[in-house]
C-alpha atoms as a printed R data frame, in Angstrom:
   type eleno elety resid chain resno      x       y       z
1  ATOM     1    CA   UNK     A     1  0.218  26.745  25.475
2  ATOM     2    CA   UNK     A     2  2.078  23.486  24.841
3  ATOM     3    CA   UNK     A     3  3.933  23.800  28.133
4  ATOM     4    CA   UNK     A     4  0.676  24.458  29.965
5  ATOM     5    CA   UNK     A     5 -0.930  21.358  28.488
6  ATOM     6    CA   UNK     A     6  2.112  19.246  29.393
7  ATOM     7    CA   UNK     A     7  1.941  20.541  32.954
8  ATOM     8    CA   UNK     A     8 -1.768  19.725  33.150
9  ATOM     9    CA   UNK     A     9 -1.143  16.200  31.908
10 ATOM    10    CA   UNK     A    10  1.658  15.760  34.425
11 ATOM    11    CA   UNK     A    11 -0.626  16.930  37.205
12 ATOM    12    CA   UNK     A    12 -3.294  14.430  36.206
13 ATOM    13    CA   UNK     A    13 -0.653  11.697  36.025
14 ATOM    14    CA   UNK     A    14  0.637  12.511  39.522
15 ATOM    15    CA   UNK     A    15 -2.807  12.032  40.982
16 ATOM    16    CA   UNK     A    16 -3.273   8.610  39.402
17 ATOM    17    CA   UNK     A    17 -1.786   5.525  40.969
18 ATOM    18    CA   UNK     A    18  1.369   4.232  39.327
19 ATOM    19    CA   UNK     A    19 -0.195   0.842  38.591
20 ATOM    20    CA   UNK     A    20 -3.004   2.550  36.647
21 ATOM    21    CA   UNK     A    21 -0.470   4.436  34.552
22 ATOM    22    CA   UNK     A    22  1.517   1.260  33.883
23 ATOM    23    CA   UNK     A    23 -1.631  -0.627  32.870
24 ATOM    24    CA   UNK     A    24 -2.613   2.216  30.540
25 ATOM    25    CA   UNK     A    25  0.828   2.181  28.911
26 ATOM    26    CA   UNK     A    26  0.726  -1.608  28.528
27 ATOM    27    CA   UNK     A    27 -2.687  -1.401  26.883
28 ATOM    28    CA   UNK     A    28 -1.447   1.281  24.485
29 ATOM    29    CA   UNK     A    29  1.585  -0.869  23.651
30 ATOM    30    CA   UNK     A    30 -0.679  -3.834  22.854
31 ATOM    31    CA   UNK     A    31 -2.814  -1.650  20.612
32 ATOM    32    CA   UNK     A    32  0.274  -0.302  18.859
33 ATOM    33    CA   UNK     A    33  1.596  -3.837  18.262
34 ATOM    34    CA   UNK     A    34 -1.788  -4.938  16.916
35 ATOM    35    CA   UNK     A    35 -1.919  -1.940  14.578
36 ATOM    36    CA   UNK     A    36  1.637  -2.605  13.402
37 ATOM    37    CA   UNK     A    37  0.729  -6.239  12.667
38 ATOM    38    CA   UNK     A    38 -2.402  -5.166  10.809
39 ATOM    39    CA   UNK     A    39 -0.366  -2.627   8.858
40 ATOM    40    CA   UNK     A    40  2.139  -5.332   7.893
41 ATOM    41    CA   UNK     A    41 -0.664  -7.643   6.732
42 ATOM    42    CA   UNK     A    42 -2.292  -4.859   4.727
43 ATOM    43    CA   UNK     A    43  1.029  -3.980   3.090
44 ATOM    44    CA   UNK     A    44  1.582  -7.629   2.132
45 ATOM    45    CA   UNK     A    45 -1.942  -7.870   0.743
46 ATOM    46    CA   UNK     A    46 -1.434  -4.678  -1.259
47 ATOM    47    CA   UNK     A    47  1.812  -6.016  -2.740
48 ATOM    48    CA   UNK     A    48  0.073  -9.254  -3.724
49 ATOM    49    CA   UNK     A    49 -2.782  -7.354  -5.370
50 ATOM    50    CA   UNK     A    50 -0.353  -5.111  -7.236
51 ATOM    51    CA   UNK     A    51  1.536  -8.153  -8.509
52 ATOM    52    CA   UNK     A    52 -1.671  -9.788  -9.670
53 ATOM    53    CA   UNK     A    53 -2.799  -6.595 -11.380
54 ATOM    54    CA   UNK     A    54  0.555  -6.223 -13.133
55 ATOM    55    CA   UNK     A    55  0.279  -9.798 -14.408
56 ATOM    56    CA   UNK     A    56 -3.300  -9.241 -15.589
57 ATOM    57    CA   UNK     A    57 -2.373  -5.998 -17.356
58 ATOM    58    CA   UNK     A    58  0.628  -7.642 -18.984
59 ATOM    59    CA   UNK     A    59 -1.573 -10.424 -20.361
60 ATOM    60    CA   UNK     A    60 -4.154  -7.851 -21.473
61 ATOM    61    CA   UNK     A    61 -1.523  -5.801 -23.319
62 ATOM    62    CA   UNK     A    62 -0.197  -8.939 -24.977
63 ATOM    63    CA   UNK     A    63 -3.670  -9.948 -26.148
64 ATOM    64    CA   UNK     A    64 -4.433  -6.441 -27.402
65 ATOM    65    CA   UNK     A    65 -1.145  -6.393 -29.278
66 ATOM    66    CA   UNK     A    66 -1.978  -9.706 -30.932
67 ATOM    67    CA   UNK     A    67 -5.471  -8.523 -31.805
68 ATOM    68    CA   UNK     A    68 -4.169  -5.313 -33.336
69 ATOM    69    CA   UNK     A    69 -1.501  -7.226 -35.230
70 ATOM    70    CA   UNK     A    70 -4.119  -9.568 -36.644
71 ATOM    71    CA   UNK     A    71 -6.445  -6.753 -37.672
72 ATOM    72    CA   UNK     A    72 -3.720  -4.535 -39.140
73 ATOM    73    CA   UNK     A    73 -1.586  -7.098 -40.930
74 ATOM    74    CA   UNK     A    74 -2.176  -5.310 -44.236
75 ATOM    75    CA   UNK     A    75 -0.459  -2.089 -43.078
76 ATOM    76    CA   UNK     A    76  3.299  -2.579 -42.360
77 ATOM    77    CA   UNK     A    77  3.766   0.898 -40.844
78 ATOM    78    CA   UNK     A    78  1.186   0.176 -38.135
79 ATOM    79    CA   UNK     A    79  2.846  -3.153 -37.382
80 ATOM    80    CA   UNK     A    80  6.192  -1.410 -36.935
81 ATOM    81    CA   UNK     A    81  4.665   1.157 -34.575
82 ATOM    82    CA   UNK     A    82  2.915  -1.564 -32.554
83 ATOM    83    CA   UNK     A    83  6.123  -3.561 -32.241
84 ATOM    84    CA   UNK     A    84  7.945  -0.450 -30.991
85 ATOM    85    CA   UNK     A    85  5.213   0.263 -28.447
86 ATOM    86    CA   UNK     A    86  5.105  -3.353 -27.310
87 ATOM    87    CA   UNK     A    87  8.886  -3.515 -26.844
88 ATOM    88    CA   UNK     A    88  8.791  -0.366 -24.685
89 ATOM    89    CA   UNK     A    89  6.141  -1.875 -22.421
């Protein structure tokens, strides 16, 4: 089936002028380059968003740790556990 489809495509290509085929290939190449550029920009944007999110989450964890420390200062065992958890993060 694959071979048959390849043969059909080759037949269609033989009946088209060479310049039409070249123009079609050039257009596809432009589209591929545009998609590659867009993909690169999206990847960069994603990396920037991930960095920002990591920074935000780090600050959030730090604030939560401080809040828990302030509210649990009477219980030393909780403070020890929180310090261990915070150092792992």
